[in-house]
C-alpha atoms as one frame of an Amber mdcrd trajectory, in Angstrom:
protein
-130.406-290.195  15.959-129.298-293.996  16.819-132.699-295.093  16.864-133.682
-293.504  13.421-130.354-295.331  12.094-131.666-298.624  13.500-135.041-298.109
  12.015-133.717-296.951   8.637-131.408-300.245   8.663-134.376-302.446   9.645
-136.585-300.889   6.896-133.960-301.281   4.218-133.719-305.020   5.239-137.480
-305.341   5.044-137.769-303.661   1.667-134.635-305.964   0.440-136.629-308.971
   1.523-139.912-307.905  -0.111-137.817-307.239  -3.278-136.503-310.645  -3.311
-139.760-312.390  -2.741-141.322-310.290  -5.581-138.455-311.320  -7.828-138.816
-315.152  -6.880-142.829-314.662  -7.535-142.304-313.110 -10.850-139.236-314.836
 -11.978-140.780-315.822 -15.290-141.896-312.200 -15.961-138.324-311.358 -16.108
-137.213-314.284 -18.374-137.315-313.029 -22.059-137.837-316.379 -23.431-141.018
-317.364 -21.422-144.387-316.885 -22.375-145.110-314.824 -19.159-142.651-312.211
 -20.286-144.388-311.921 -23.871-147.918-311.692 -22.234-146.484-309.165 -19.629
-144.991-306.790 -22.342-147.866-307.343 -24.974-145.880-309.105 -27.417-147.658
-311.587 -29.711-147.002-315.104 -30.235-145.102-316.078 -33.245-141.561-315.649
 -35.052-139.632-313.172 -32.882-135.920-312.479 -32.890-134.058-313.616 -29.920
-133.091-310.762 -27.543-129.882-309.022 -28.514-127.321-308.613 -26.175-126.535
-304.756 -25.008-122.879-304.823 -25.877-121.877-305.322 -29.546-118.587-306.366
 -30.528-116.419-303.466 -31.288-116.086-304.595 -35.124-119.647-303.842 -35.515
-119.420-300.158 -33.866-120.531-297.531 -36.129-118.029-294.485 -36.313-118.985
-291.094 -37.219-116.574-289.197 -39.606-115.044-287.327 -36.865-114.172-290.504
 -35.029-112.870-292.155 -38.112-110.352-289.164 -38.753-109.449-289.182 -34.847
-108.973-292.918 -35.010-106.453-292.730 -37.765-104.340-289.803 -35.751-101.466
-290.937 -34.028-102.095-289.556 -30.411 -99.292-288.208 -28.418 -99.295-285.760
 -25.235 -98.334-282.838 -27.513-101.588-283.003 -29.362-103.787-281.353 -26.734
-106.455-280.529 -29.690-106.939-284.044 -30.363-106.640-285.277 -26.817-109.536
-282.773 -25.936-112.072-284.727 -28.072-111.595-287.883 -25.857-112.077-286.106
 -22.553-115.290-285.222 -20.960-116.571-282.097 -19.421-115.565-283.069 -15.849
-111.873-283.932 -17.093-112.681-287.744 -17.334-111.149-289.893 -19.944-114.113
-291.159 -22.140-114.459-295.110 -22.506-113.718-296.988 -25.464-117.478-297.686
 -26.333-117.636-293.772 -26.729-114.267-293.014 -28.165-114.601-295.866 -30.809
-110.661-296.431 -30.646-108.991-299.929 -30.511-107.636-301.131 -27.399-103.876
-300.141 -28.304-105.065-296.825 -29.416-107.243-296.324 -26.223-104.248-297.388
 -24.227-101.899-294.845 -26.110-104.676-292.061 -25.473-104.701-292.647 -21.567
-100.996-292.600 -21.458-100.917-289.285 -23.552-103.636-287.771 -21.339-101.838
-288.489 -18.252 -98.447-287.179 -19.481-100.335-284.045 -20.757-101.776-283.577
 -17.414 -98.204-284.090 -15.470 -96.951-281.339 -18.128 -99.867-278.980 -17.175
-101.240-278.856 -20.664-104.619-280.391 -19.486-106.236-279.934 -15.979-106.619
-283.012 -13.994-110.256-282.237 -13.067-112.413-279.595 -14.651-115.228-278.160
 -12.708-117.832-276.644 -14.845-119.176-273.274 -14.129-122.500-273.427 -12.334
-124.415-272.206 -15.297-122.929-274.981 -17.391-123.713-277.686 -15.189-126.945
-279.867 -15.089-127.864-280.976 -11.570-128.130-284.733 -11.521-129.800-284.705
  -7.956-132.057-282.560  -6.079-131.426-278.938  -7.197-131.710-277.721  -3.740
-129.156-280.346  -2.588-126.929-279.367  -5.578-127.199-275.820  -4.520-126.112
-276.554  -0.920-123.241-278.593  -2.203-121.804-275.693  -4.701-122.487-273.266
  -1.700-120.360-275.521   0.564-117.624-275.736  -1.965-117.708-271.942  -2.164
-117.327-271.538   1.547-114.615-274.203   1.847-112.642-272.719  -1.071-112.936
-269.091  -1.016-114.365-268.542   2.595-117.290-266.773   0.885-119.325-264.980
   3.708-122.481-264.690   1.332-122.363-268.453   0.540-122.165-269.045   4.576
-125.251-266.953   4.965-127.130-268.466   2.091-126.407-271.945   3.701-127.595
-271.027   7.028-130.851-269.585   5.610-131.260-272.729   3.718-130.655-274.861
   6.981-133.755-273.126   8.338-135.928-273.495   5.433-134.839-276.950   4.372
-133.554-278.773   7.386-134.224-282.165   5.251-131.094-281.502   3.061-127.766
-282.830   3.794-125.131-280.266   5.268-122.778-282.630   6.660-119.889-281.273
   4.669-120.626-277.609   5.522-121.148-278.449   9.361-117.769-280.481   9.390
-116.039-277.433   7.936-117.622-275.059  10.285-116.548-277.233  13.351-113.012
-277.043  12.066-112.837-273.638  11.609
């Protein structure tokens, strides 16, 4: 196990050095003002707009009609129906570039959400049902994580049995949390 960790560290170091060399060699390909960049991306010579920055100042943000109406509301902890528009599915507060609120409004929103959470009007973290969630990782790994959660929270024997079968069939997955929980029990 220690040998494999050393090998993986050495491999990561080698790949990092390889990427650095590649970036140094192709520096002009990544410079949007260079002719190599234009040639690499198949752009023609001539009048071209300079590249635009990714972030635009908030005065140029385009708001939807709903965001216009919500932006004019005075947000307090009592207005759970308004606050819910600014909270993601997992319970996180959405950033300003998504809510389209001004800085003071966003600060008031954050304070209102925290107070509403303390008053138990809004849950701190939402865990979506399995059928609602879209896995952002390997689906098998996602399933192993969800089964581990069930074993840890509810001591679900069926989930434990499913994980044991998965450990036999898919040994390459990460079962650390499950194994740590089993070792404590």
